[in-house]
N, C-alpha and C positions, 0 to 999 in steps of 0.2 A: 504494500500500500504506500502510495506517495502522498505526503502531507505537505500542504502549503500553509505556512503561518504568515498571515498578513498582520504585522505588528504596527500599531499606531500609538506612539507615545511622543508628544511634542517636545519633550525634554528628557530623552532617554539617558543622557549622561548623568542626570541627577536622580534618576529612578533607581532604587535598589532592587525592587521586586522584578519589574519588567526587564531590566538589564540582566539580572541573574538568570531569569527564564531564557532570554535570548542566548546567553552564553551556553546554557545547557542544551538548548535546542540545536545549536550549531555543531554539537558533538555527534549528531546522528545523521548519517548520509541520506536517509530516505525522508528527511525533513528539509524543506526549502524555507529559509527565513527571509522574509521580504519586509524590510522596514520602510514604511511609507514616508515618514518624515525625512529619512536620510536619502531616499530615492528621489523624492520630489520636494526639495526645500523651497522651490518657487510655486509649489502646488499645481504645476502644470502636468497633469496625469497623462501618460501614454496609454490611451484606452485599449488599443490593439494589443500592446504588450501585456497589459493586465488581463485581458480576456484570454490570451494565449496561455498565460501562467495558470489561470484557473482551469482551463481545458486540460492541461497536462497533469493535473493532480486529482486524486480520488477523494481526498478529504481536505476541506478548507477550514482554517481556524482564524477567527478574528480575535486578536489579542489586543487588549487595551485597558487602561485605567478607567474606572467609572467616573465620568465627568458630568455633573449636573444631570444625573439619572440617564445618561446616554454615553455615547462614544465621543472621543475627541473629534474636532471638526474635519480633519483630513480624511478620516475613515468614512464619515457621512458623505463627504464630497466624492470619495472613491465609489461609494454605493450609487450615488446619483449619476455619475458619469460612466461607470463601467457596467453596471447592471441595466443595460439598455433594452428597450422594447425591440423584439425581433432577435435578440441574442439571449437574454436571460429570462424573458417572459413574453407573453403574447402568443399568437397562433404559431409562429415559427421560432419562438424563443425557448429552445429546449437544451441549450448547451451545458447547463448545470444540472439537468435532470439526472437522478441516480447518484449524484455526489452527496457527500455529507458535510454538514456545517456544524462547527462547534464554536462557542464563545469561550475565551479565556479572559476572565475579568478580575482585576484587582480593585479592592476598595480600601479606603483609608480607615473606615469605621469598622467596628466589631460586628460579627454576624448577628448578634442580638438586636442591633439597630435596624436591621432589614427584615422585619416581621411585623405582623399585626400587633399593635401595642408598642412597637419600638419607635424610636424618635424619627425614623424615616417613614413610618406608617405602612409600608408595603414590603412584601417579600421580594427578594431578587427575582424569583420566578415571575412575579407580576410586573416588575420594572423592566424585565427583558422581553416582554411580549411583543413589542414592535419588531425586534430582531427575528422572533419566531414567525411573525406574520410575513416578514420579508422572505424568510426561508421558504415558507409555503408558496409565496408568489413565484419565486424563481425555481421551484421544483426540487430543492435540496431536502435531504432528510435532516431535520433539526435534532441534534443529539444534546443530551444534558450538558449544561455549561460547567466549565471548571472555574470555580470561584475561590479566590484567596481574599479573605476579609482581614482587616486589622493591620494594614501595612504600617500604620503610624506607630504601632507598639510591637511589631514582630521582631523576634531575635534573628540574628544572622543565621543561626542553625535552622530555625523554622523556615526561613526564606530558601535556604539551600535544599531542605527537604521538600518544600513545595515545588521547586524546579524539577526535581527528579520525579515527583508524583505527577506533575503536569505532563512531562514527556511520556511517562508510562501510560497516562490517561489517553493522550491523543494518538498514541501508536496502537492502543489496544484494538483488536479486531473483533473480539467476542464479548466485550463488556456491555454492549449496547443492544443486545438481542432482546 
């Protein structure tokens, strides 16, 4: 299985979690790490290149820190420009059908804050529904997200362990049946 990780972090050099994840991902030959902010500092996305990358992989992962209950802006722009009618959806838009989509999300707050009664009032599952709806529209199989909560208080060891767990998770072929 070939996995494409589309990493979208606007300040990866200052990120501990996402930077550690990327470092671990790069150790695995069947994972392609594609860092949007490094590839497109001018935000001028090469749509054909991005579509080709998606077509060449079986599983696509959108990795990002949770920003204002969504993804960073360049990942949203990527979705708007790459997931086009006639390619990703519509009567002839079947290029992503039968591929899998996973979200890999880091949050600053603890898990308890993302539930009914928590300070954010909603679960991560609820907050990630727009991504699930996008997956449905483009014909990918939406797999459960990999979520790392509490980046503000996580220890170095917890972050390193999460990176290994993340790689194992996205490479697993039988955990999602």
